[in-house]
N, CA, C and O atoms as a MOPAC input file, in Angstrom:
PM7 MOZYME 1SCF
protein

 N      0.83700 1    -1.12800 1     0.31200 1
 C      0.11000 1    -0.09000 1    -0.29100 1
 C      0.74300 1     0.89800 1     0.09800 1
 O      0.35700 1     1.84800 1    -0.58400 1
 N      1.86000 1     1.37100 1     1.14700 1
 C      2.65900 1     2.56600 1     0.75600 1
 C      3.48900 1     2.87800 1    -0.36500 1
 O      4.00100 1     3.97300 1    -0.59800 1
 N      3.61500 1     1.48700 1    -1.26400 1
 C      4.30500 1     1.38300 1    -2.42800 1
 C      3.15600 1     2.44200 1    -3.46800 1
 O      3.39100 1     3.54700 1    -3.95700 1
 N      2.28200 1     1.86000 1    -3.52400 1
 C      1.18200 1     2.31400 1    -4.43600 1
 C      0.93200 1     3.62000 1    -3.33700 1
 O      1.16900 1     4.10900 1    -4.44200 1
 N      0.75400 1     4.43000 1    -2.54900 1
 C      0.97300 1     5.29100 1    -2.44900 1
 C      1.68100 1     6.34300 1    -2.59800 1
 O      1.24000 1     7.48000 1    -2.43100 1
 N      2.92700 1     6.04800 1    -2.94900 1
 C      4.14500 1     7.05800 1    -3.34600 1
 C      4.44500 1     6.98200 1    -4.73900 1
 O      5.20300 1     7.80500 1    -5.25200 1
 N      3.69100 1     5.67700 1    -5.66800 1
 C      3.72700 1     5.64600 1    -7.23800 1
 C      2.25300 1     6.51400 1    -7.49300 1
 O      1.87800 1     6.44300 1    -8.66300 1
 N      1.63800 1     7.07000 1    -6.86700 1
 C      0.71400 1     8.49900 1    -7.27700 1
 C      1.28100 1     9.66500 1    -7.75000 1
 O      0.76100 1    10.27900 1    -8.68200 1
 N      2.61400 1    10.15200 1    -7.03200 1
 C      2.68200 1    10.94900 1    -7.63000 1
 C      3.28400 1    10.96200 1    -9.18700 1
 O      3.64000 1    12.10900 1    -9.45800 1
 N      3.48700 1    10.11500 1   -10.19600 1
 C      3.66500 1     9.64300 1   -10.84100 1
 C      2.68500 1     9.95700 1   -11.71400 1
 O      2.52900 1     9.26200 1   -12.71800 1
 N      2.02700 1    10.85500 1   -11.50300 1
 C      0.45800 1    10.76400 1   -12.16100 1
 C     -0.22600 1     9.15900 1   -12.77800 1
 O      0.15300 1     8.72100 1   -13.86400 1
 N     -0.77600 1     8.75800 1   -12.31700 1
 C     -1.63300 1     7.17700 1   -12.86500 1
 C     -2.88800 1     7.56400 1   -11.83300 1
 O     -3.15200 1     6.61300 1   -11.09700 1
 N     -3.49600 1     8.42200 1   -11.67000 1
 C     -4.50200 1     8.66100 1   -11.45800 1
 C     -5.75600 1     7.77200 1   -11.48500 1
 O     -6.29400 1     7.14700 1   -10.57200 1
 N     -6.14200 1     7.91700 1   -13.08100 1
 C     -6.82100 1     6.98200 1   -13.59500 1
 C     -6.85400 1     5.78000 1   -13.96700 1
 O     -7.72800 1     5.32900 1   -14.70700 1
 N     -5.99600 1     5.18900 1   -13.54100 1
 C     -5.67000 1     3.64700 1   -13.28700 1
 C     -6.43500 1     3.34800 1   -12.07100 1
 O     -7.39700 1     2.58600 1   -11.98200 1
 N     -5.92600 1     3.99400 1   -11.21700 1
 C     -6.23900 1     3.50900 1    -9.55900 1
 C     -7.93900 1     4.20100 1    -9.62900 1
 O     -8.79200 1     3.72100 1    -8.88300 1
 N     -8.24500 1     5.19700 1   -10.46400 1
 C     -9.88000 1     5.12300 1   -10.31200 1
 C    -10.63300 1     3.75600 1   -10.73300 1
 O    -11.58100 1     3.18900 1   -10.19100 1
 N     -9.91000 1     3.43000 1   -11.85100 1
 C    -10.65000 1     2.41700 1   -12.86800 1
 C    -10.61300 1     1.02300 1   -11.79000 1
 O    -11.44200 1     0.12800 1   -11.62600 1
 N     -9.08200 1     1.31200 1   -11.06000 1
 C     -9.08000 1    -0.43600 1   -10.50600 1
 C     -9.75300 1    -0.05900 1    -9.37300 1
 O     -9.63100 1    -1.08400 1    -8.70100 1
 N    -10.50200 1     0.85900 1    -8.57100 1
 C    -11.09900 1     1.21800 1    -7.58300 1
 C    -12.29800 1     0.82300 1    -7.79800 1
 O    -12.66700 1    -0.05500 1    -7.01800 1
 N    -13.12900 1     1.18500 1    -8.65800 1
 C    -14.48400 1     0.93200 1    -9.56000 1
 C    -14.48800 1    -0.34600 1    -9.88500 1
 O    -15.52400 1    -0.98600 1   -10.06600 1
 N    -13.13000 1    -0.89500 1    -9.99900 1
 C    -13.86500 1    -2.44900 1   -10.58400 1
 C    -12.98300 1    -3.31500 1    -9.44300 1
 O    -12.90100 1    -4.54000 1    -9.53600 1
 N    -12.41200 1    -2.66100 1    -8.49400 1
 C    -12.52700 1    -3.65800 1    -7.23100 1
 C    -14.13600 1    -4.11000 1    -6.11600 1
 O    -14.67600 1    -5.16000 1    -5.76600 1
 N    -14.44400 1    -2.30800 1    -5.85300 1
 C    -15.43700 1    -2.28500 1    -5.69700 1
 C    -17.14900 1    -3.22400 1    -6.31300 1
 O    -18.10900 1    -3.71900 1    -5.72200 1
 N    -16.81900 1    -3.08700 1    -7.50400 1
 C    -17.84300 1    -4.11400 1    -8.09700 1
 C    -17.92900 1    -5.37600 1    -8.06300 1
 O    -18.95100 1    -6.05600 1    -7.97900 1
 N    -16.53700 1    -5.80400 1    -8.14600 1
 C    -16.26000 1    -7.25200 1    -8.27700 1
 C    -16.36000 1    -7.43400 1    -6.60700 1
 O    -17.21000 1    -8.30200 1    -6.41100 1
 N    -15.94000 1    -7.05700 1    -5.61400 1
 C    -16.38000 1    -7.17300 1    -4.09600 1
 C    -17.94300 1    -7.25100 1    -3.91200 1
 O    -18.55800 1    -7.91900 1    -3.08200 1
 N    -18.34200 1    -6.57400 1    -4.69500 1
 C    -19.77300 1    -6.24500 1    -4.16100 1
 C    -20.76400 1    -7.40700 1    -4.69200 1
 O    -21.44800 1    -8.16100 1    -4.00100 1
 N    -20.68100 1    -7.36500 1    -5.83400 1
 C    -21.27400 1    -8.87500 1    -6.63600 1
 C    -20.78500 1    -9.81900 1    -6.23200 1
 O    -21.61700 1   -10.35400 1    -5.49900 1
 N    -19.62300 1   -10.55800 1    -6.27000 1
 C    -19.23700 1   -11.68000 1    -5.49000 1
 C    -19.48100 1   -12.34100 1    -4.51300 1
 O    -19.54900 1   -13.56000 1    -4.35500 1
 N    -19.72400 1   -10.83300 1    -3.30300 1
 C    -20.03300 1   -11.42200 1    -2.26400 1
 C    -21.74500 1   -11.38600 1    -1.66300 1
 O    -22.01700 1   -11.45900 1    -0.46500 1
 N    -22.60700 1   -11.28200 1    -2.58300 1
 C    -23.99300 1   -11.16400 1    -2.48000 1
 C    -24.32000 1   -12.36900 1    -2.27100 1
 O    -25.17500 1   -12.28800 1    -1.38900 1
 N    -24.19800 1   -13.27800 1    -2.49000 1
 C    -24.98500 1   -14.65200 1    -2.30400 1
 C    -24.04600 1   -15.80300 1    -1.98700 1
 O    -24.04100 1   -16.93000 1    -2.48200 1
 N    -23.05100 1   -15.15100 1    -0.82200 1
 C    -22.39900 1   -16.59500 1    -0.42900 1
 C    -22.41000 1   -16.72400 1     1.19800 1
 O    -22.59900 1   -15.75500 1     1.93200 1
 N    -22.22900 1   -17.78100 1     1.56500 1
 C    -22.19200 1   -18.59900 1     3.06600 1
 C    -21.49100 1   -18.77500 1     3.61200 1
 O    -21.63100 1   -18.79800 1     4.83500 1
 N    -19.52700 1   -19.15500 1     2.58900 1
 C    -18.85400 1   -19.39100 1     2.95900 1
 C    -18.14300 1   -17.88000 1     3.58800 1
 O    -18.23900 1   -16.76600 1     3.07400 1
 N    -17.38200 1   -18.27400 1     4.91700 1
 C    -17.22400 1   -17.24900 1     5.80700 1
 C    -15.75100 1   -16.48000 1     5.22100 1
 O    -15.32500 1   -15.33100 1     5.33600 1
 N    -15.10300 1   -17.98900 1     4.39600 1
 C    -13.85800 1   -17.57700 1     3.98400 1
 C    -13.92300 1   -16.76700 1     2.39500 1
 O    -13.00900 1   -16.11500 1     1.89100 1
 N    -14.86600 1   -16.95300 1     1.98900 1
 C    -15.36900 1   -16.24500 1     0.26000 1
 C    -15.76400 1   -15.05600 1     0.79100 1
 O    -15.05600 1   -14.07500 1     0.56600 1
 N    -16.62700 1   -14.95400 1     1.36700 1
 C    -17.11800 1   -13.81400 1     2.09600 1
 C    -16.16200 1   -12.82700 1     2.44300 1
 O    -16.15100 1   -11.87000 1     1.67000 1
 N    -15.33200 1   -12.78200 1     3.41200 1
 C    -13.77700 1   -12.05400 1     3.75400 1
 C    -12.94600 1   -11.82500 1     2.47500 1
 O    -12.19800 1   -10.87900 1     2.23100 1
 N    -13.22800 1   -12.84600 1     1.74900 1
 C    -11.98000 1   -12.45900 1     0.57200 1
 C    -12.86800 1   -11.60100 1    -0.37400 1
 O    -12.17500 1   -10.72600 1    -0.89500 1
 N    -14.13400 1   -11.55500 1    -0.76400 1
 C    -14.58600 1   -10.66600 1    -1.17700 1
 C    -14.50600 1    -9.01600 1    -0.95000 1
 O    -14.27500 1    -8.05200 1    -1.68100 1
 N    -14.91700 1    -9.27500 1     0.89400 1
 C    -14.51200 1    -8.25900 1     1.23300 1
 C    -14.16700 1    -7.17000 1     1.25600 1
 O    -14.63200 1    -6.03000 1     1.26400 1
 N    -12.84800 1    -7.90900 1     1.27100 1
 C    -11.34700 1    -7.47100 1     1.07100 1
 C    -10.69800 1    -6.80700 1    -0.13200 1
 O     -9.85400 1    -5.91100 1    -0.10300 1
 N    -11.18700 1    -7.34300 1    -1.09700 1
 C    -11.46700 1    -7.28100 1    -2.12700 1
 C    -12.01700 1    -5.30700 1    -2.35500 1
 O    -11.40200 1    -4.31500 1    -2.74700 1
 N    -13.67100 1    -5.58100 1    -1.78500 1
 C    -14.30800 1    -4.23500 1    -2.17500 1
 C    -13.63800 1    -3.11600 1    -0.98800 1
 O    -13.86700 1    -1.90900 1    -0.91000 1
 N    -12.67800 1    -4.01600 1    -0.05000 1
 C    -12.15100 1    -2.29800 1     0.91300 1
 C    -10.31100 1    -2.16400 1     0.49100 1
 O     -9.34200 1    -1.64600 1     1.04500 1
 N    -10.53700 1    -2.96100 1    -0.80900 1
 C     -9.07800 1    -2.41500 1    -1.50400 1
 C     -9.52000 1    -1.29700 1    -2.75500 1
 O     -8.73100 1    -0.39700 1    -3.04000 1
 N    -10.65400 1    -1.41100 1    -3.37200 1
 C    -10.87000 1    -0.54700 1    -3.86300 1
 C    -11.46400 1     0.75900 1    -2.83300 1
 O    -11.00800 1     1.75500 1    -3.39500 1
 N    -11.92900 1     1.04300 1    -2.11200 1
 C    -12.47800 1     2.16000 1    -1.30600 1
 C    -10.87700 1     2.65500 1    -0.88500 1
 O    -10.77300 1     3.86900 1    -1.05900 1
 N     -9.68900 1     2.06600 1    -0.41000 1
 C     -7.99700 1     1.91500 1    -0.44800 1
 C     -7.76700 1     3.49200 1    -1.44600 1
 O     -7.56200 1     4.70000 1    -1.32200 1
 N     -8.01500 1     2.22100 1    -2.63500 1
 C     -7.50800 1     2.50800 1    -3.80600 1
 C     -8.11900 1     4.29300 1    -4.13800 1
 O     -7.46400 1     5.17200 1    -4.69800 1
 N     -9.25000 1     4.38800 1    -3.70100 1
 C     -9.82800 1     5.78100 1    -4.47800 1
 C     -9.26600 1     6.60200 1    -3.18300 1
 O     -8.77000 1     7.69300 1    -3.46700 1
 N     -9.26900 1     6.29600 1    -2.02200 1
 C     -8.40500 1     7.23800 1    -1.26900 1
 C     -7.37800 1     7.45200 1    -1.04500 1
 O     -7.04900 1     8.09900 1    -0.05100 1
 N     -6.28100 1     6.81800 1    -2.18100 1
 C     -5.11500 1     7.08700 1    -2.14000 1
 C     -4.86700 1     7.65500 1    -3.49200 1
 O     -3.81100 1     8.20100 1    -3.81100 1
 N     -5.69300 1     7.52900 1    -4.11500 1
 C     -5.76200 1     8.40400 1    -5.38100 1
 C     -6.17000 1     9.98200 1    -5.07200 1
 O     -5.66800 1    10.72300 1    -5.91800 1
 N     -6.90500 1    10.64000 1    -4.13400 1
 C     -7.30600 1    11.44100 1    -3.49600 1
 C     -6.29500 1    12.43800 1    -2.84000 1
 O     -6.53400 1    13.48200 1    -2.23300 1
 N     -4.94300 1    11.75700 1    -3.16300 1
 C     -3.92400 1    12.51100 1    -2.32000 1
 C     -3.76600 1    12.85000 1    -1.54800 1
 O     -3.04300 1    13.81100 1    -1.28700 1
 N     -4.75800 1    11.80200 1    -0.41600 1
 C     -4.54000 1    12.68400 1     0.90100 1
 C     -3.87300 1    10.84700 1     1.77700 1
 O     -3.67600 1     9.79700 1     1.16400 1
 N     -3.69600 1    11.09000 1     3.26700 1
 C     -3.24800 1     9.91400 1     3.71300 1
 C     -4.26400 1     9.44400 1     4.86000 1
 O     -3.88400 1     8.89900 1     5.89600 1
 N     -5.62900 1     9.72700 1     4.54500 1
 C     -6.28000 1     8.55100 1     5.17300 1
 C     -6.84300 1     7.51800 1     4.77900 1
 O     -7.92300 1     7.10200 1     5.19800 1
 N     -6.02600 1     6.91800 1     3.77600 1
 C     -5.96500 1     6.01100 1     3.45400 1
 C     -5.46900 1     4.94000 1     4.62900 1
 O     -5.97900 1     3.83200 1     4.79700 1
 N     -4.59600 1     5.38200 1     5.24900 1
 C     -3.93200 1     4.75100 1     6.29300 1
 C     -4.86700 1     4.43900 1     7.50600 1
 O     -5.02800 1     3.26100 1     7.82300 1
 N     -5.48500 1     5.42700 1     8.19100 1
 C     -6.35700 1     4.80700 1     8.73900 1
 C     -7.43900 1     4.09800 1     8.15000 1
 O     -7.48700 1     2.91000 1     8.46900 1
 N     -8.22200 1     4.46100 1     7.46300 1
 C     -8.95100 1     3.27800 1     7.04000 1
 C     -8.17100 1     1.77200 1     6.48300 1
 O     -8.71300 1     0.76200 1     6.03500 1
 N     -7.37900 1     1.92800 1     6.60200 1
 C     -6.55100 1     0.44400 1     6.46400 1
 C     -6.71800 1    -0.22000 1     8.18200 1
 O     -7.34400 1    -1.18000 1     8.63100 1
 N     -5.84600 1     0.80100 1     8.80500 1
 C     -5.85100 1     0.19700 1     9.70500 1
 C     -6.79600 1     0.24400 1    11.11600 1
 O     -6.47300 1     0.01000 1    12.28100 1
 N     -8.23900 1     0.68500 1    10.46200 1
 C     -9.60500 1     0.33000 1    11.09700 1
 C    -10.22000 1    -1.20800 1    10.82700 1
 O    -10.72700 1    -2.05900 1    11.55800 1
 N     -9.82700 1    -1.09500 1     9.00000 1
 C    -10.18600 1    -2.30200 1     8.63500 1
 C     -9.01100 1    -3.61500 1     8.96600 1
 O     -9.22300 1    -4.75100 1     8.54300 1
 N     -7.96000 1    -3.31800 1     9.65200 1
 C     -7.40800 1    -4.34100 1     9.63500 1
 C     -7.59400 1    -4.79400 1    11.69500 1
 O     -7.17100 1    -5.89800 1    12.03900 1
 N     -7.96300 1    -4.23300 1    12.34900 1
 C     -8.70700 1    -3.83900 1    13.32700 1
 C     -9.90100 1    -5.16200 1    13.49700 1
 O     -9.99300 1    -6.15600 1    14.21800 1
 N    -10.65500 1    -4.59200 1    12.48800 1
 C    -12.34900 1    -5.06900 1    12.52000 1
 C    -12.30800 1    -6.13900 1    12.10300 1
 O    -13.12800 1    -6.97600 1    12.48100 1
 N    -11.29300 1    -6.44400 1    11.15800 1
 C    -10.60900 1    -8.07100 1    10.55400 1
 C    -10.20400 1    -8.76500 1    11.52100 1
 O    -10.64100 1    -9.89800 1    11.72600 1
 N     -9.44800 1    -8.28500 1    12.14700 1
 C     -8.75000 1    -9.30700 1    12.83600 1
 C     -9.07100 1    -9.82500 1    13.91300 1
 O     -8.43800 1   -10.78400 1    14.35400 1
 N    -10.31000 1    -9.20000 1    14.67200 1
 C    -11.39700 1    -9.26100 1    15.76000 1
 C    -12.07600 1   -10.21900 1    15.27500 1
 O    -12.41800 1   -11.27100 1    15.81400 1
 N    -12.31100 1    -9.74900 1    14.00500 1
 C    -13.74100 1   -11.05000 1    13.19400 1
 C    -13.09300 1   -12.39800 1    13.27200 1
 O    -13.34600 1   -13.25900 1    14.11400 1
 N    -12.18900 1   -12.48200 1    12.25300 1
 C    -11.39100 1   -13.45700 1    12.35400 1
 C    -11.18100 1   -14.32900 1    13.60300 1
 O    -11.61600 1   -15.48000 1    13.65200 1
 N    -10.55300 1   -13.79500 1    14.53500 1
 C     -9.93200 1   -14.22800 1    15.81600 1
 C    -11.36100 1   -14.84300 1    16.62200 1
 O    -11.31000 1   -15.66000 1    17.54100 1
 N    -12.22200 1   -14.44600 1    16.23900 1
 C    -14.19800 1   -14.90500 1    17.03200 1
 C    -14.26300 1   -16.33900 1    16.02700 1
 O    -14.52600 1   -17.44700 1    16.49300 1
 N    -13.90900 1   -16.03200 1    14.26700 1
 C    -14.59500 1   -17.15900 1    14.08600 1
 C    -13.52800 1   -18.16800 1    14.31400 1
 O    -14.08000 1   -19.26400 1    14.40800 1
 N    -12.30500 1   -18.27000 1    14.43600 1
 C    -10.96500 1   -18.93300 1    14.77800 1
 C    -11.75800 1   -19.69300 1    16.03200 1
 O    -12.14300 1   -20.85900 1    15.95500 1
 N    -11.94100 1   -18.82400 1    17.22100 1
 C    -11.86100 1   -19.75700 1    17.93400 1
 C    -13.48900 1   -20.63400 1    18.23900 1
 O    -13.73700 1   -21.43200 1    19.14300 1
 N    -14.19400 1   -20.25200 1    17.39000 1
 C    -16.13500 1   -20.17700 1    17.61800 1
 C    -15.91900 1   -21.56400 1    16.18900 1
 O    -16.79500 1   -22.28700 1    15.71500 1
 N    -14.32100 1   -21.49500 1    15.81900 1
 C    -14.67800 1   -22.72200 1    14.54800 1
 C    -16.23600 1   -22.65900 1    13.63400 1
 O    -17.19600 1   -23.42900 1    13.63400 1
 N    -16.07500 1   -21.88600 1    13.18600 1
 C    -17.30800 1   -21.64800 1    12.33600 1
 C    -16.64000 1   -20.78800 1    10.80800 1
 O    -16.02800 1   -19.72100 1    10.77100 1
 N    -17.07300 1   -21.81100 1     9.51800 1
 C    -16.92800 1   -21.44400 1     8.03800 1
 C    -17.78700 1   -21.23500 1     7.65000 1
 O    -17.53900 1   -20.74600 1     6.54800 1
 N    -19.13000 1   -21.27400 1     7.85000 1
 C    -20.07200 1   -20.64500 1     6.87800 1
 C    -20.95800 1   -19.77100 1     7.77400 1
 O    -20.53600 1   -19.56500 1     8.91200 1
 N    -21.78300 1   -19.39000 1     7.51900 1
 C    -22.97800 1   -18.10100 1     7.65500 1
 C    -24.38700 1   -18.93400 1     8.44900 1
 O    -25.08800 1   -18.52900 1     9.37700 1
 N    -24.44800 1   -20.08600 1     7.75800 1
 C    -25.78600 1   -21.18800 1     8.29500 1
 C    -25.21100 1   -21.72100 1     9.98500 1
 O    -25.97800 1   -22.37600 1    10.69100 1
 N    -23.75300 1   -21.33100 1    10.49100 1
 C    -23.47200 1   -22.29800 1    11.86600 1
 C    -23.49000 1   -21.45500 1    12.88500 1
 O    -23.11600 1   -21.75200 1    14.02000 1
 N    -24.02900 1   -20.09300 1    12.45500 1
 C    -24.41800 1   -19.03800 1    13.31100 1
 C    -25.84900 1   -19.63000 1    13.99400 1
 O    -26.05900 1   -19.82100 1    15.19200 1
 N    -26.68200 1   -19.83800 1    12.96500 1
 C    -28.32300 1   -20.97400 1    13.22200 1
 C    -27.87600 1   -21.95000 1    14.09500 1
 O    -28.20500 1   -21.91000 1    15.28000 1
 N    -27.03200 1   -22.98400 1    13.56800 1
 C    -26.57900 1   -24.35400 1    13.98400 1
 C    -26.01000 1   -24.96500 1    14.96200 1
 O    -26.19700 1   -26.07200 1    15.46600 1
 N    -25.17200 1   -23.98000 1    15.21100 1
 C    -24.19700 1   -24.22400 1    16.94700 1
 C    -24.80800 1   -23.75600 1    17.88000 1
 O    -25.29300 1   -22.62800 1    17.79500 1
 N    -24.96100 1   -24.70600 1    19.27300 1
 C    -24.84800 1   -24.42600 1    19.91700 1
 C    -23.79400 1   -23.52600 1    20.79300 1
 O    -23.01100 1   -24.05900 1    21.57900 1
 N    -23.84000 1   -22.39100 1    20.62400 1
 C    -23.58600 1   -20.71700 1    20.93400 1
 C    -23.63700 1   -19.46600 1    21.94600 1
 O    -24.72400 1   -18.88900 1    21.95800 1
 N    -22.86800 1   -19.06900 1    22.60300 1
 C    -24.48800 1   -18.05500 1    23.08200 1
 C    -24.49900 1   -17.01500 1    22.75500 1
 O    -23.39000 1   -16.50900 1    22.58800 1
 N    -25.49300 1   -16.31600 1    22.54100 1
 C    -26.16000 1   -15.10400 1    22.44200 1
 C    -24.92700 1   -14.37800 1    22.16900 1
 O    -24.56200 1   -14.32000 1    20.99500 1
 N    -24.45300 1   -13.99500 1    22.78400 1
 C    -23.26800 1   -12.80500 1    23.03300 1
 C    -22.46400 1   -13.10900 1    21.86600 1
 O    -22.16500 1   -12.18400 1    21.11100 1
 N    -22.12200 1   -14.15400 1    21.65200 1
 C    -21.06000 1   -14.80100 1    20.54400 1
 C    -21.63800 1   -14.45800 1    19.27700 1
 O    -20.99800 1   -14.11100 1    18.28500 1
 N    -23.15400 1   -14.60000 1    19.38100 1
 C    -23.63400 1   -14.32500 1    17.98400 1
 C    -23.37400 1   -13.16600 1    17.39300 1
 O    -22.92600 1   -12.73900 1    16.33000 1
 N    -23.99000 1   -12.60800 1    18.88300 1
 C    -24.44500 1   -10.83000 1    18.29000 1
 C    -22.78800 1   -10.28200 1    17.72400 1
 O    -22.64000 1    -9.58500 1    16.72100 1
 N    -21.68300 1   -10.75500 1    18.57600 1
 C    -20.41300 1   -10.29100 1    17.89300 1
 C    -19.57500 1   -10.45500 1    16.25400 1
 O    -18.73700 1   -10.00800 1    15.47200 1
 N    -20.54900 1   -11.42800 1    16.52700 1
 C    -19.46200 1   -12.07200 1    14.57400 1
 C    -20.80200 1   -11.33800 1    14.17400 1
 O    -20.56700 1   -11.00600 1    13.01200 1
 N    -21.74200 1   -11.01200 1    14.39800 1
 C    -22.59500 1   -10.57100 1    13.43200 1
 C    -22.45500 1    -8.78400 1    13.17700 1
 O    -22.60500 1    -8.22400 1    12.09100 1
 N    -22.16400 1    -8.18500 1    14.35600 1
 C    -22.28200 1    -7.28400 1    14.49100 1
 C    -20.74400 1    -6.88000 1    13.59400 1
 O    -20.82900 1    -5.92100 1    12.82700 1
 N    -19.34700 1    -7.61700 1    13.69900 1
 C    -18.40900 1    -7.82800 1    12.68300 1
 C    -18.51600 1    -8.18700 1    11.29800 1
 O    -17.57000 1    -8.14700 1    10.51100 1
 N    -19.40900 1    -8.45400 1    11.08400 1
 C    -19.44300 1    -8.45000 1     9.81300 1
 C    -20.51400 1    -7.59700 1     9.00900 1
 O    -20.72600 1    -7.58500 1     7.79700 1
 N    -21.18000 1    -6.82700 1    10.11500 1
 C    -21.68500 1    -5.67700 1     9.80200 1
 C    -20.94800 1    -4.54800 1     9.60300 1
 O    -21.29000 1    -3.65100 1     8.83100 1
 N    -19.71200 1    -4.54400 1    10.42100 1
 C    -19.10700 1    -3.57000 1    10.52100 1
 C    -17.91500 1    -3.19900 1     9.34100 1
 O    -17.50600 1    -2.14300 1     8.86000 1
 N    -17.59400 1    -4.60400 1     9.14700 1
 C    -17.00800 1    -4.81300 1     7.94300 1
 C    -17.65300 1    -4.42700 1     6.67500 1
 O    -16.96200 1    -3.82000 1     5.85700 1
 N    -18.93000 1    -4.70500 1     6.39000 1
 C    -20.24700 1    -3.69600 1     5.57500 1
 C    -20.48800 1    -2.86500 1     5.65400 1
 O    -21.36400 1    -2.55200 1     4.84900 1
 N    -20.06300 1    -1.84300 1     6.51900 1
 C    -20.25000 1    -0.35300 1     6.30800 1
 C    -21.16800 1     0.30300 1     7.17500 1
 O    -21.08600 1     1.53100 1     7.19500 1
 N    -22.24300 1    -0.37700 1     8.08200 1
 C    -23.27100 1     0.13400 1     8.38700 1
 C    -22.72000 1     1.13600 1     9.30600 1
 O    -21.64000 1     1.13600 1     9.89700 1
 N    -23.95200 1     2.23600 1     9.31000 1
 C    -23.75300 1     3.39000 1     9.81800 1
 C    -23.90600 1     3.73100 1    11.04600 1
 O    -24.04900 1     4.91100 1    11.36600 1
 N    -23.89300 1     2.29000 1    12.30500 1
 C    -23.70800 1     3.17000 1    13.16900 1
 C    -22.18200 1     2.75300 1    14.16600 1
 O    -21.84700 1     3.31100 1    15.21200 1
 N    -21.51600 1     1.72100 1    13.52000 1
 C    -20.49700 1     0.58700 1    13.30200 1
 C    -19.27700 1     1.50000 1    13.06700 1
 O    -19.19900 1     2.56400 1    12.45200 1
 N    -18.40300 1     0.83100 1    13.68800 1
 C    -16.46500 1     1.36200 1    13.70700 1
 C    -16.33700 1     1.20600 1    11.98500 1
 O    -15.74700 1     2.21800 1    11.60400 1
 N    -16.62800 1     0.42900 1    10.94900 1
 C    -16.09200 1    -0.01100 1     9.90300 1
 C    -16.91600 1     1.47900 1     8.74700 1
 O    -16.54800 1     1.72000 1     7.59800 1
 N    -18.12300 1     2.29300 1     9.56400 1
 C    -18.38500 1     3.21900 1     8.68400 1
 C    -18.05400 1     4.69500 1     8.34000 1
 O    -18.35800 1     5.52900 1     7.48700 1
 N    -17.26400 1     4.58600 1     9.45500 1
 C    -16.80200 1     5.80800 1     9.64800 1
 C    -15.64700 1     6.04500 1     8.82700 1
 O    -15.43200 1     7.24400 1     8.64600 1
 N    -14.68300 1     5.10100 1     8.17200 1
 C    -13.59800 1     5.70600 1     7.43600 1
 C    -14.01300 1     5.78500 1     5.84600 1
 O    -13.31400 1     6.21500 1     4.92900 1
 N    -15.60100 1     5.14800 1     5.76000 1
 C    -16.25900 1     5.35600 1     4.35100 1
 C    -17.27800 1     6.57300 1     4.09300 1
 O    -17.78800 1     6.72600 1     2.98300 1

């Protein structure tokens, strides 16, 4: 990301804008009907890469704040999923886990999706 940020100096902004749009569209379209958490997080990462490229193309360092917040939310969610040994969305219903753990997983997914009251919405 740092190399991409410093390469913006050489006037390749249209390439970044096009890549940003393509990443956001591909990430959103791919994750629409997905139930595997690995694939869902993969498409989410592609979508967030598009947002980061857009921030980089605007010549500001806000992309770094966005990237740090994204990594923090993603790390917490992946850690929770590994502890619960969850690999598919339907396991939220099938597994006998506490309501608090279910809420934390759902709120983590919503935060990565960028819903307004959550932390993932702030950088967008």
